C-alpha positions, 0 to 999 in steps of 0.5 A, a space after each residue: 388077936 394079941 393086943 397090946 393096951 397102954 395108958 397114963 404111964 410110959 412102960 420102962 419096960 417097952 421103952 428104957 428096956 425094950 427088947 423086940 420080944 416084948 412085941 412079938 406077936 402083938 397084932 394091935 396097940 391101943 393107948 387109953 391116954 396120958 401118954 407122951 407122943 414120942 412113946 406111942 410114936 416109938 411103939 408105932 415103929 416097932 410094930 407092923 400093926 395099927 397104934 390106935 389111941 384116944 387123948 387123956 385129960 393131960 394130952 393137950 399137946 396132942 392138938 398141935 403135935 398129934 402121935 405120928 404114925 397112929 390113928 385117933 379113934 376118938 369119938 368114932 368106931 375103927 375096925 380092924 380084922 373084924 373087931 369094932 372098937 369104939 373110942 370115947 377120950 377125956 375125962 370129967 371136967 375139973 378145970 378149963 381145957 381140952 378133953 375134959 367133959 361134964 356128964 352131959 357133954 360126955 352123953 352127947 359125944 355118945 348121942 353123936 356116935 349113935 349112927 356109927 354104932 347102929 351102922 357097925 350093929 354095936 361094937 367089941 371094945 370100948 376105949 376110953 380114958 375115964 372109967 365108968 362111975 362106980 367101976 374102979 373110979 375115985 370120989 373126987 372130981 378129977 377122977 370120978 367116972 362117967 354114969 353114961 359109960 354105965 349106960 352105954 355098956 348096958 345097952 351095947 354089951 361090948 366084950 371089953 372096956 379099956 380105960 386108964 386115968 386111975 393110976 396103981 399108986 393111987 391106992 386099992 388098984 384093980 386091974 380087972 372087973 366085970 360089969 353087970 352087962 358082962 363087959 369086962 372092964 381093964 384098967 390099962 395103967 402102964 401096960 396090959 397084954 390080952 388075946 382077943 378071941 375073934 370067934 365071938 360067942 355073943 354073934 348069936 344075939 347081934 340081930 336083936 341088939 341091932 334092933 334094940 339100938 335102932 329102936 333106941 337111937 332112931 
């Protein structure tokens, strides 16, 4: 499955200088937040596959006018062609406003998703706006990552985590990292293409994983 992930800044290559071959073969588009609704709507009109998104901390306008033709996966699991995708949008709370959370609030959001996580025997891709604390975040509060994401990755061990929030123009930028859980973490600033192998080499551990999740959450 060919996936295009986008975040934070509208790609001029995909919008201002669009040509059909740039989306040729794309099976799924995922937005990690802080993108104008018209941009996501444009992408949705150019493909026949779903366009999924979570809100970023600058997406308050989504409340009144969400991106048309796109699917919000914030706080839930979306399954597509057997791939389970969990969305947790927003950033660390640094002022009043929507889509910003304290560490405790984000942990509670994960707890609220626990029944769906157990029902689906985990998930394959975690989509967030903010990064994991210590893995591509920054020391200032607005760009600090969430510790509870670290716990979630260790417990559920998805194959990918896609996020945005930290721009390549902020300084030292690393596109890809590997978490100790084995999860590949990708900062999807601008755009990022990747091929998801649907033959999951970790399927043999799913029974043990669901037992572990059930013990932790129920």
